[in-house]
C-alpha positions in Angstrom: 100.7 91.6 88.6 102.3 88.5 90.6 101.8 86.2 93.2 99.4 85.9 96.3 101.0 83.8 99.3 98.6 81.8 101.6 98.4 85.0 103.7 96.9 86.5 100.4 99.7 89.3 99.8 100.0 90.1 96.0 103.5 92.0 95.2 105.6 92.3 91.5 108.7 92.1 93.0 109.4 88.2 91.8 108.7 90.4 88.4 110.4 93.1 88.9 114.0 91.8 90.0 113.7 88.6 87.1 113.0 91.8 84.7 116.1 93.7 85.9 118.0 90.4 85.7 119.4 90.2 89.6 119.1 87.1 91.4 117.6 87.1 94.8 121.0 87.5 96.3 122.2 90.3 94.5 118.2 92.1 95.0 118.9 91.4 98.5 122.8 92.5 98.9 122.0 95.7 97.8 118.7 96.3 99.8 121.1 94.7 103.0 118.4 92.3 104.4 119.4 88.5 103.6 118.0 86.3 100.4 115.3 84.4 102.6 114.2 88.1 103.2 113.2 88.7 99.8 112.4 85.0 99.2 110.0 86.0 101.8 108.8 89.0 100.3 108.4 87.4 96.8 106.4 84.7 97.9 104.3 87.3 100.1 104.7 85.8 103.1 106.8 88.9 104.4 105.2 92.5 104.4 108.7 94.2 104.3 108.7 97.8 106.2 108.1 100.6 104.2 111.9 101.5 104.3 112.7 97.9 102.5 109.4 98.6 100.1 111.1 101.8 99.2 114.7 100.2 98.9 113.3 97.2 97.0 111.4 99.9 94.4 114.3 101.8 93.3 116.4 99.0 93.4 114.4 97.7 90.6 114.1 100.9 89.2 110.1 100.9 89.8 107.7 102.1 92.8 106.1 101.3 96.0 102.8 101.3 94.8 103.8 99.5 91.1 105.4 96.3 93.4 103.0 96.5 96.6 99.6 97.9 94.8 96.6 97.4 97.3 93.7 97.2 95.2 94.3 95.0 92.0 93.3 96.8 89.3 92.8 95.5 85.0 96.7 95.9 84.9 97.3 93.9 87.7 95.3 91.1 88.2 93.4 90.8 84.5 90.1 89.1 86.3 90.0 92.6 89.0 87.2 94.5 87.5 88.1 98.2 86.8 88.5 100.4 89.0 86.0 103.8 88.4 87.3 107.3 89.4 85.2 109.3 91.1 84.5 111.4 88.4 83.6 108.6 86.2 81.5 106.4 88.8 79.7 109.9 88.4 78.8 110.0 85.1 77.8 106.3 84.7 75.6 106.5 87.9 73.9 110.0 86.1 71.0 108.4 84.1 69.5 106.1 87.2 
């Protein structure tokens, strides 16, 4: 999905920004922060406020959930175990 910093925060901001063909400076200007703030968010060194996360997601045509997923899934982290829904988990344990 994205990068993991020494702090362990994963996000897909850099990937989405590049896909949107924006520089860090352009994204920063459009959401009202500095380029350094965008760089820190991308690196996982800064957890943005809800308001900033929403602004970034909107500007990148994404959602906060897609950019800042808290739980790794196979879609966001190919090495993660799949996350089962409660219905799937119940069905998987019925015959035990």
